[in-house]
Legacy VTK file of the C-alpha trace (Angstrom):
# vtk DataFile Version 3.0
C-alpha trace
ASCII
DATASET POLYDATA
POINTS 122 float
-12.295 4.585 -5.699
-14.416 7.880 -4.879
-12.827 11.128 -5.100
-13.107 12.272 -1.146
-11.737 8.513 -0.319
-9.307 8.757 -2.714
-8.029 12.076 -1.403
-7.853 11.025 2.275
-5.906 7.514 1.151
-3.312 10.089 -0.266
-2.900 12.198 2.572
-2.789 9.459 4.667
0.123 8.197 2.463
1.809 11.339 2.225
1.858 11.711 5.890
2.883 7.778 6.283
5.895 8.659 4.234
6.898 12.061 5.931
6.639 9.822 9.120
8.582 7.084 8.036
5.536 4.759 8.411
5.684 4.155 4.384
8.071 3.633 1.572
7.924 4.210 -2.118
8.388 2.287 -4.911
8.939 -1.110 -6.080
12.427 -1.963 -5.019
11.736 -0.491 -1.472
8.168 -2.240 -1.290
9.950 -5.474 -2.355
12.711 -4.948 0.576
10.083 -4.193 3.082
8.042 -7.385 2.175
10.901 -9.587 2.029
11.952 -8.166 5.660
8.474 -8.889 7.070
8.163 -5.141 7.756
5.573 -4.459 5.137
1.620 -4.594 6.300
-0.266 -3.061 3.247
0.553 -1.853 -0.143
-1.344 0.716 -2.513
-0.792 -0.165 -6.233
-1.234 2.061 -8.915
-3.436 0.190 -11.689
-1.687 2.230 -14.182
1.632 1.038 -13.331
3.868 -0.944 -15.881
3.397 -4.600 -16.400
6.947 -5.070 -15.731
6.218 -3.098 -12.078
3.199 -4.985 -11.255
5.096 -8.493 -12.093
7.975 -7.436 -9.938
5.745 -6.625 -6.788
2.494 -8.310 -7.089
3.341 -11.930 -6.833
5.339 -11.162 -3.882
2.765 -9.647 -2.164
0.500 -12.330 -2.958
3.032 -14.796 -1.498
3.661 -13.109 1.573
-0.120 -12.282 2.425
0.057 -8.726 2.057
-2.959 -7.011 1.415
-3.467 -4.843 -1.779
-5.281 -1.718 -2.522
-6.065 -0.670 -5.794
-4.890 3.037 -5.746
-5.181 6.172 -7.767
-3.020 6.711 -10.948
0.942 6.393 -10.611
0.928 10.313 -10.730
-1.649 10.964 -8.060
0.090 8.342 -5.981
3.655 9.904 -6.826
2.500 13.347 -6.369
1.023 12.441 -2.830
4.420 11.231 -1.616
6.552 13.734 -3.301
7.528 11.952 -6.309
6.472 12.499 -10.136
4.851 9.419 -10.068
5.050 5.881 -8.691
3.911 2.264 -8.972
3.424 1.261 -5.357
3.624 2.818 -1.857
3.998 0.115 1.165
2.890 0.745 4.623
5.070 -0.432 7.219
3.414 1.378 10.047
0.551 -1.254 11.582
-1.557 1.934 13.011
-1.690 3.470 9.566
-2.437 0.532 7.648
-5.023 -0.547 9.834
-6.582 3.212 9.611
-6.875 3.070 5.828
-8.424 -0.367 6.002
-10.935 0.535 7.968
-11.601 4.046 5.545
-11.926 1.580 2.668
-13.658 -1.326 4.470
-15.141 -3.457 1.836
-12.960 -1.813 -1.158
-9.444 -3.185 0.571
-8.372 -6.082 -1.762
-6.906 -8.146 0.922
-4.510 -10.773 -0.496
-3.965 -11.705 3.353
-5.395 -15.000 4.473
-8.143 -12.913 6.759
-8.387 -9.684 4.497
-6.308 -7.889 7.594
-3.021 -6.386 6.945
-0.419 -8.398 8.747
0.799 -7.314 12.058
-3.047 -5.539 12.581
-4.502 -9.285 13.391
-5.653 -9.783 16.672
-3.492 -12.255 18.701
-0.296 -11.692 16.447
LINES 1 123
122 0 1 2 3 4 5 6 7 8 9 10 11 12 13 14 15 16 17 18 19 20 21 22 23 24 25 26 27 28 29 30 31 32 33 34 35 36 37 38 39 40 41 42 43 44 45 46 47 48 49 50 51 52 53 54 55 56 57 58 59 60 61 62 63 64 65 66 67 68 69 70 71 72 73 74 75 76 77 78 79 80 81 82 83 84 85 86 87 88 89 90 91 92 93 94 95 96 97 98 99 100 101 102 103 104 105 106 107 108 109 110 111 112 113 114 115 116 117 118 119 120 121
């Protein structure tokens, strides 16, 4: 991911967490996915295999788009932690903004590549 785009993504995620439109960490992301409130996930590529195994299959099964984000340290610092494996976006408007910003670099696991809740007609 290019640095300006990465910086913007990190700022948006930080705002999302402060505005309660995003959740931090594997457990919170799993909870939101199971409740049906998760719209998009940003996963650190250097997250532990254990963390990845706990979250990626669920995201894939639920059709939640996944963004390969910056490293766990950078991702964590953006959301007020030392490090984190994943940040989940629960606000559909924030997810749409991230998706527009990233365009083709969004790795959608959703059926149409759009964040759930952001699709037209549903």
